[in-house]
C-alpha positions in Angstrom: -23.8 -63.5 24.8 -23.2 -62.0 21.3 -22.2 -58.5 22.4 -20.0 -59.9 25.3 -18.3 -62.3 22.9 -17.6 -59.5 20.4 -16.1 -57.3 23.2 -13.8 -60.2 24.3 -12.6 -60.8 20.8 -11.9 -57.1 20.3 -10.1 -56.8 23.6 -7.9 -59.8 22.7 -7.1 -58.3 19.3 -8.7 -61.2 17.4 -11.0 -58.8 15.5 -11.3 -55.0 15.1 -14.0 -52.8 16.5 -15.2 -52.1 13.0 -15.5 -55.8 12.3 -17.4 -56.4 15.5 -19.9 -53.6 14.6 -20.2 -54.9 11.1 -20.9 -58.4 12.3 -23.4 -57.3 15.0 -25.3 -55.4 12.3 -25.3 -58.4 10.0 -26.4 -60.7 12.8 -29.3 -58.4 13.6 -30.3 -58.0 10.0 -30.1 -61.7 9.1 -31.2 -62.9 12.6 -28.1 -65.1 12.9 -25.5 -65.7 15.6 -22.6 -63.4 15.9 -20.3 -66.3 15.3 -21.9 -67.0 11.9 -21.7 -63.3 11.1 -18.0 -63.1 11.9 -17.3 -66.0 9.6 -19.5 -64.5 6.8 -17.7 -61.2 6.8 -14.3 -63.0 6.9 -13.2 -61.7 10.3 -12.5 -65.3 11.5 -11.8 -68.4 9.5 -14.4 -70.6 11.2 -16.7 -71.0 14.2 -14.3 -73.7 15.5 -11.7 -70.9 15.8 -14.1 -68.9 17.9 -15.0 -71.9 20.1 -11.3 -72.6 20.7 -10.7 -68.9 21.7 -13.7 -68.9 24.1 -12.6 -72.2 25.6 -9.1 -70.8 26.3 -10.5 -67.6 27.8 -12.8 -69.6 30.1 -10.2 -72.2 30.9 -12.5 -74.8 29.4 -11.7 -77.5 26.9 -12.9 -77.4 23.2 -13.9 -80.3 21.0 -14.2 -80.9 17.3 -17.1 -83.3 17.2 -16.5 -84.1 13.5 -13.2 -85.8 14.5 -14.6 -88.3 16.9 -17.2 -91.1 16.9 -19.7 -90.9 19.8 -21.3 -93.8 21.6 -25.1 -93.7 20.8 -26.0 -95.1 24.3 -24.1 -92.3 26.0 -25.5 -89.7 23.6 -29.0 -90.8 24.5 -28.4 -90.1 28.2 -29.7 -86.7 27.3 -33.2 -86.7 25.8 -33.6 -85.6 22.2 -35.8 -82.6 23.0 -33.4 -81.4 25.6 -30.5 -81.8 23.3 -32.1 -79.9 20.5 -33.6 -77.2 22.7 -30.4 -76.4 24.5 -27.9 -77.4 21.8 -26.1 -79.9 24.0 -24.8 -83.4 23.4 -23.2 -86.1 25.7 -19.7 -87.0 24.5 -18.3 -89.5 26.9 -18.9 -91.0 30.4 -16.5 -92.3 33.0 -18.2 -93.6 36.2 -20.4 -90.7 37.3 -18.7 -88.1 35.2 -20.3 -87.0 32.0 -18.6 -84.8 29.4 -21.0 -82.8 27.4 -20.5 -80.4 24.4 -22.2 -77.1 24.6 -22.2 -74.0 22.5 -23.1 -71.5 25.2 -20.9 -71.9 28.3 -22.8 -69.2 30.2 -26.0 -71.2 30.3 -25.6 -72.8 33.7 -29.3 -73.8 33.7 -28.6 -76.3 30.9 -25.9 -77.9 33.0 -28.1 -78.1 36.1 -30.9 -79.7 34.0 -28.5 -82.2 32.4 -27.1 -83.0 35.8 -30.5 -83.7 37.3 -31.7 -85.8 34.3 -28.6 -87.9 34.1 -27.6 -88.1 37.7 -24.0 -87.4 36.7 -21.4 -84.8 37.5 -21.1 -82.6 34.3 -17.9 -81.5 32.7 -18.6 -79.1 29.8 -16.5 -78.6 26.7 -17.2 -76.1 24.0 -18.1 -76.9 20.4 -19.6 -74.7 17.6 -23.4 -74.6 17.5 -23.6 -76.0 14.0 -21.3 -78.9 14.9 -23.5 -79.9 17.8 -26.7 -79.6 15.7 -25.1 -81.9 13.1 -24.1 -84.4 15.7 -27.6 -84.4 17.2 -29.2 -85.2 13.8 -26.6 -87.9 13.3 -26.8 -89.8 16.6 -30.5 -89.5 17.6 -32.6 -92.1 15.8 -34.7 -93.6 18.6 -37.6 -91.2 19.4 -38.4 -93.3 22.5 -35.0 -92.6 24.0 -36.3 -90.2 26.6 -39.0 -92.5 27.8 -36.3 -95.2 28.4 -34.2 -92.6 30.2 -37.1 -91.6 32.5 -37.7 -95.3 33.3 -34.1 -95.5 34.3 -34.5 -92.5 36.5 -37.4 -94.0 38.2 -35.3 -97.0 39.1 -32.1 -95.3 40.0 -32.7 -91.7 41.0 -31.3 -90.7 44.4 -34.4 -88.6 45.3 -37.0 -90.6 47.3 -39.7 -88.0 47.7 -43.1 -89.3 46.7 -45.1 -92.4 47.3 -47.8 -93.6 44.9 -50.4 -92.1 47.2 -50.2 -88.3 47.4 -52.9 -88.1 50.0 -50.8 -90.3 52.4 -47.9 -87.8 52.4 -47.5 -85.8 55.6 -46.6 -82.1 55.6 -43.2 -83.1 57.1 -42.6 -85.5 54.3 -43.3 -82.8 51.7 -41.2 -80.2 53.5 -38.3 -82.7 53.6 -38.7 -83.5 49.9 -38.7 -80.0 48.7 -35.4 -79.2 50.4 -33.5 -81.6 48.2 -31.1 -79.4 46.1 -31.6 -81.2 42.8 -35.3 -80.7 43.0 -35.0 -77.0 44.0 -32.6 -76.5 41.0 -34.9 -78.3 38.7 -37.9 -76.1 39.5 -35.7 -73.0 39.4 -34.3 -73.9 36.1 -37.7 -74.6 34.6 -38.9 -71.1 35.6 -35.6 -69.5 34.4 -35.9 -71.4 31.1 -39.5 -70.2 30.6 -38.5 -66.6 31.2 -35.6 -66.9 28.7 -37.9 -68.3 26.1 -40.4 -65.4 26.6 -43.1 -67.8 27.8 -46.2 -66.1 29.4 -47.2 -69.2 31.4 -45.9 -72.4 32.8 -48.3 -75.4 33.2 -47.5 -78.4 35.5 -50.2 -81.0 34.9 -50.6 -84.3 36.7 -52.3 -87.2 34.9 -52.8 -90.8 35.9 -49.2 -92.0 35.1 -47.3 -88.9 34.1 -46.6 -85.2 34.9 -46.5 -82.9 31.9 -44.8 -79.5 31.6 -45.9 -77.0 29.0 -44.9 -73.4 28.3 -47.1 -70.9 26.5 -44.9 -69.2 23.9 -46.2 -66.8 21.3 -49.8 -67.8 22.4 -49.3 -71.5 21.8 -48.7 -74.2 24.5 -45.5 -76.2 23.8 -44.8 -79.4 25.6 -41.4 -79.6 27.3 -39.5 -82.5 28.6 -41.7 -84.6 30.9 -40.8 -85.0 34.5 -40.6 -88.2 36.5 -44.0 -89.0 37.9 -42.8 -89.9 41.3 -41.8 -86.3 42.0 -45.3 -84.8 41.2 -46.2 -83.9 44.8 -42.7 -82.5 45.6 -42.7 -80.3 42.6 -46.1 -78.8 43.3 -45.1 -78.3 47.0 -41.9 -76.6 46.0 -43.9 -74.1 43.9 -46.3 -73.7 46.8 -43.5 -72.9 49.2 -42.1 -70.3 46.8 -45.6 -68.7 46.6 -46.2 -68.9 50.4 -49.1 -71.2 50.0 -50.3 -74.0 52.3 -48.5 -77.2 51.2 -50.8 -79.4 53.4 -54.0 -78.2 51.6 -54.5 -80.3 48.5 -58.3 -80.3 48.2 -59.0 -76.6 47.5 -57.7 -74.1 44.9 -55.1 -71.7 46.0 -53.6 -68.5 44.5 -50.3 -66.9 45.3 -47.5 -64.8 44.0 -43.7 -65.2 43.6 -41.2 -62.4 43.1 -37.9 -63.4 41.7 -34.8 -61.6 40.4 -33.1 -62.8 37.3 -30.6 -61.0 35.1 -30.8 -57.9 37.2 -34.5 -57.5 36.8 -37.5 -58.3 39.0 -40.1 -60.7 37.6 -43.5 -61.3 39.2 -45.1 -64.7 38.9 -48.8 -65.4 39.7 -49.4 -68.9 40.8 -52.7 -70.8 40.6 -53.1 -74.3 42.1 -56.1 -76.4 41.2 -57.0 -79.9 42.5 -57.7 -82.4 39.7 -58.6 -86.0 39.9 -55.0 -87.2 39.7 -53.3 -84.4 41.7 -52.9 -80.7 41.6 -52.4 -78.6 38.4 -50.2 -75.5 38.7 -50.3 -72.6 36.3 -47.6 -69.9 36.7 -48.3 -66.6 34.9 -45.0 -64.8 34.2 -45.1 -61.1 34.4 -41.8 -60.1 33.1 -41.2 -56.3 32.6 -38.7 -57.0 29.8 -41.4 -58.8 27.8 -43.8 -55.9 28.1 -43.8 -53.7 25.0 -45.6 -50.5 25.9 -44.6 -48.5 22.9 -47.7 -47.8 20.7 -45.6 -47.6 17.6 -44.3 -51.2 18.1 -47.6 -53.0 18.7 -48.4 -53.6 15.0 -50.7 -50.6 14.2 -50.8 -49.5 10.6 -50.1 -45.8 10.3 -53.8 -44.7 9.8 -55.1 -46.8 12.7 -52.3 -45.5 14.9 -53.2 -41.9 14.1 -56.8 -42.5 14.9 -56.1 -44.3 18.2 -53.4 -41.8 19.2 -55.8 -38.9 18.6 -58.5 -40.5 20.8 -56.2 -41.1 23.8 -55.4 -37.4 23.9 -59.0 -36.3 24.2 -60.1 -34.6 27.4 -63.2 -36.8 28.1 -65.1 -39.7 26.8 -64.8 -43.5 26.8 -62.3 -45.5 24.8 -63.0 -49.2 24.7 -60.6 -52.0 23.7 -62.3 -55.3 22.9 -61.2 -58.8 22.2 -60.9 -62.3 23.8 -58.5 -63.2 26.7 -54.9 -63.1 25.5 -55.5 -60.6 22.7 -53.2 -58.0 24.2 -55.8 -55.5 25.5 -54.0 -54.8 28.7 -50.7 -54.1 26.9 -52.5 -51.7 24.6 -54.1 -49.8 27.5 -50.8 -49.7 29.3 -49.1 -48.3 26.2 -51.8 -45.6 25.9 -51.5 -44.7 29.6 -47.7 -44.5 29.4 -47.9 -42.2 26.5 -50.2 -39.7 28.2 -48.7 -40.1 31.7 -47.5 -36.6 32.7 -46.8 -34.7 35.9 -49.9 -32.6 35.5 -52.3 -35.5 35.0 -53.9 -37.7 37.7 -54.3 -41.2 36.3 -56.0 -44.0 38.3 -56.5 -47.6 37.4 -58.6 -50.5 38.8 -57.2 -53.8 37.6 -57.7 -57.6 38.3 -54.8 -58.2 38.6 -52.3 -55.4 38.5 -49.9 -57.0 36.1 -47.2 -54.3 35.9 -46.3 -51.3 38.0 -45.9 -47.8 36.5 -44.4 -44.8 38.2 -46.8 -41.9 38.2 -50.0 -44.0 37.9 -52.1 -44.9 40.9 -53.0 -48.6 40.5 -55.6 -50.4 42.5 -55.9 -54.2 42.8 -59.5 -55.3 42.7 -60.5 -57.7 45.4 -64.1 -58.8 44.9 -64.2 -61.1 48.0 -64.0 -58.0 50.3 -66.2 -55.8 48.2 -63.5 -53.9 46.3 -65.1 -54.5 42.9 -64.5 -52.5 39.6 -67.7 -50.6 40.3 -66.7 -49.8 43.9 -63.2 -48.7 42.9 -64.5 -46.5 40.1 -67.0 -44.9 42.4 -64.1 -44.1 44.8 -61.9 -42.8 42.0 -64.4 -40.1 41.2 -63.8 -38.6 44.7 -60.0 -38.6 44.1 -59.9 -35.8 41.5 -58.9 -38.0 38.5 -58.2 -36.8 35.0 -57.9 -40.2 33.4 -59.4 -43.5 34.7 -58.8 -47.0 33.5 -61.2 -49.8 34.5 -59.7 -53.2 33.7 -63.0 -54.6 32.4 -66.6 -53.6 32.2 -68.3 -56.8 33.5 -71.7 -55.6 34.7 -74.3 -52.8 34.3 -73.2 -51.1 37.5 -69.6 -50.7 36.3 -70.8 -49.6 32.8 -73.1 -47.0 34.3 -70.4 -45.4 36.5 -67.9 -45.4 33.6 -70.4 -43.7 31.3 -71.2 -41.1 34.1 -67.5 -40.4 34.5 -67.0 -40.0 30.8 -69.9 -37.5 30.6 -68.5 -35.5 33.6 -65.2 -34.6 32.0 -63.0 -37.6 32.6 -61.2 -39.8 30.0 -62.1 -43.4 30.7 -60.3 -46.5 29.3 -61.8 -50.0 29.6 -62.1 -53.4 27.9 -65.0 -55.6 26.9 -65.1 -59.2 25.7 -66.6 -58.8 22.2 -65.5 -60.2 18.8 -65.3 -56.9 17.0 -65.6 -53.1 17.5 -69.2 -52.6 16.3 -70.7 -55.3 18.6 -69.3 -53.5 21.7 -72.1 -50.9 21.2 -74.9 -53.4 21.5 -73.1 -55.1 24.4 -73.3 -51.8 26.4 -76.9 -51.3 25.4 -77.7 -54.9 26.5 -76.2 -54.0 29.9 -78.9 -51.4 30.3 -77.1 -48.3 29.2 -79.5 -46.1 27.1 -78.3 -45.8 23.4 -78.2 -42.0 23.7 -75.7 -42.3 26.6 -73.6 -44.8 24.6 -73.6 -42.5 21.6 -72.7 -39.3 23.5 -70.0 -40.8 25.7 -68.1 -43.2 23.5 -65.2 -41.8 21.5 -63.5 -44.8 20.0 -63.8 -48.6 20.0 -61.0 -50.8 19.0 -60.9 -54.6 18.5 -57.6 -56.4 18.4 -56.0 -59.8 18.2 -52.5 -61.2 18.5 -51.2 -63.1 15.5 -48.0 -65.2 15.2 -45.3 -63.8 12.9 -43.6 -65.8 10.2 -40.0 -66.6 11.0 -38.0 -64.3 8.7 -35.1 -66.7 8.5 -37.0 -69.6 6.8 -39.8 -67.5 5.1 -40.8 -68.8 1.7 -43.6 -67.7 -0.7 -46.7 -69.9 -1.3 -49.3 -69.8 -4.0 -52.8 -68.7 -3.2 -55.8 -70.6 -4.6 -58.9 -69.1 -6.0 -60.9 -70.5 -3.1 -58.6 -68.9 -0.6 -58.8 -65.5 -2.3 -62.6 -65.7 -2.4 -62.7 -66.7 1.3 -61.0 -63.5 2.3 -64.2 -61.5 1.9 -62.4 -58.2 1.7 -62.9 -55.1 -0.6 -61.7 -55.6 -4.2 -59.0 -52.9 -3.9 -57.2 -55.1 -1.4 -57.1 -58.1 -3.8 -54.4 -56.4 -5.9 -50.9 -57.7 -5.5 -51.9 -60.4 -3.1 -48.9 -62.4 -1.8 -48.6 -65.1 0.8 -45.7 -66.6 2.7 -45.1 -69.3 5.3 -42.2 -70.4 7.5 -41.0 -73.8 6.6 -39.2 -74.3 10.0 -35.6 -73.8 11.0 -33.3 -73.8 14.0 -34.1 -70.1 14.7 -37.8 -70.9 15.2 -37.4 -74.4 16.7 -38.9 -75.7 13.4 -42.2 -74.1 14.1 -42.1 -71.6 11.2 -43.2 -68.8 13.5 -41.4 -66.5 16.0 -42.9 -63.7 18.0 -46.3 -62.1 17.7 -47.8 -58.8 16.5 -51.2 -57.2 16.8 -54.0 -56.7 14.2 -56.4 -53.8 14.9 -59.9 -52.6 14.0 -60.1 -49.0 15.1 -63.6 -47.4 14.9 -64.0 -43.8 16.0 -67.5 -42.8 16.8 -68.1 -40.2 14.1 -71.3 -38.1 13.9 -72.7 -40.5 11.3 -72.1 -43.6 13.5 -73.5 -41.7 16.5 -76.8 -41.1 14.6 -76.8 -44.8 13.7 -76.5 -45.8 17.3 -79.4 -43.6 18.3 -81.4 -45.2 15.4 -80.6 -48.7 16.8 -78.7 -49.8 13.7 -77.3 -53.3 13.6 -73.7 -54.3 14.1 -73.4 -55.1 10.4 -74.8 -51.7 9.4 -72.4 -49.9 11.7 -69.5 -52.0 10.5 -70.2 -51.2 6.8 -70.4 -47.5 7.6 -67.1 -47.6 9.5 -65.4 -49.3 6.6 -66.8 -46.6 4.3 -65.2 -44.1 6.6 -61.8 -45.8 6.3 -61.8 -48.4 9.1 -59.8 -51.6 8.4 -61.5 -54.7 9.8 -59.5 -57.3 11.7 -59.5 -59.4 8.5 -58.3 -56.5 6.4 -55.6 -55.8 8.9 -54.4 -59.4 8.9 -54.4 -59.6 5.1 -52.3 -56.4 4.9 -49.7 -58.1 7.2 -49.9 -61.3 5.1 -49.1 -59.3 2.0 -46.0 -57.9 3.8 -44.8 -61.3 4.6 -45.4 -61.0 8.3 -48.2 -63.6 8.9 -49.3 -66.7 7.1 -52.6 -67.3 5.3 -53.4 -70.0 7.9 -53.0 -67.4 10.7 -55.3 -65.0 8.9 -58.1 -67.5 8.7 -57.4 -68.8 12.2 -57.6 -65.4 14.0 -60.2 -63.5 12.0 -63.6 -64.1 10.4 
């Protein structure tokens, strides 16, 4: 909303174009709201003045929360976690009408969620963000308020959708339940909220007496507001209908896909439903093109590692391997590489499981093992399609490895991934798959290991002292121990008091040099190859993480948690 607000203020003559540009630059630099930036540069007297102006423009009332005393019982109609997360607070209630103060009037999902939770009609008024935050800290004392609210919902809610026995529900009952507009809006708002937060996954989990919702944000699962237990079957069935799954089948796993449009962009969602002892668990993987960063220069490479990797992806033949555990960003790195070398005179083909994002100019194949369309079968077919560059989503078996090696040796550039802890161990993994060492040595051009690490929130970043034990535990070359510095995020509103915001990559880039090629032929160990690669200038994952720690990007705890 920041840019829109600035444009409205300029058009109304409240601020100048120069003031707006200055405020936008300050907001970006300091990672603050535009309203705060405008006050900081003196363009407006206070955030209350901006709130009053916005309220007038939108024909919506404004409220100075500092001037009134709220009823704690009415305030707690909205759970604490919802109030903090969406910056909303209940002000007054008359019959079934609830007045709530919000700072962002464009966030209709907040109003829908509050309407569903409270069972009231919502009348929003505008208040400055800081004023609402102060009121929240003032009036919320009872941490069990939400549990009491949910209990009230169980007694009074209008939706009658689920009995205590899921197995006894007929398909007709479920189809009737999932048509209720409040339930539809609830599920839709959860999905939209997850997309806005940049979540990669949504988890709906059913336990004996509760249903839990969690979002995976920046690699970590965060628990959201719990949902009333009586709606568990209806919520799962609503997701199944959206994914075109069988709502009457509750004993077997099901997989589906949802395509939605939000904020003028299409978002794909992969849905997995799994029966558990207390009901079905749903995991929704969000594939949002906006969240996909396919620019090699923005993934977190240090300059030397980027130069090495960029040089390898422009070779005419050979294998380039990216290794790391699930969720370490391997697919994003491969997509970034393919995007950079995608050209009209190049035939690029990929075999993926699944195809997460579509790219114009790249021929992408969805692997379907159940019908025989495996990675190996796809790769074998690719070689009859006159490819220049081939990407195999993962080398899982000896057959795929053998065909990939053969393709690399016959003039194709091959990209793929392996699940190994570091770059040197990928060599012995291929050899263990039955690939002769001389073929591994002659076909492999570069191996890169990577991890995703959480970045320190730059708004609340503060220095911390390193102990002698911590420094010794780094186990890095002596030259890196100079000018060691460490920081942490103490927690603030910008990072939801987590101290971290966003993620970046750390990389271990190992070109297969003539010396390392000879070591592979001589059956050298992973340790020996690693030591030689470091002598030749490779930064290990630990070294890469420590460099980012010294720059104030990641915490010491993150260094030790993600590298060894």
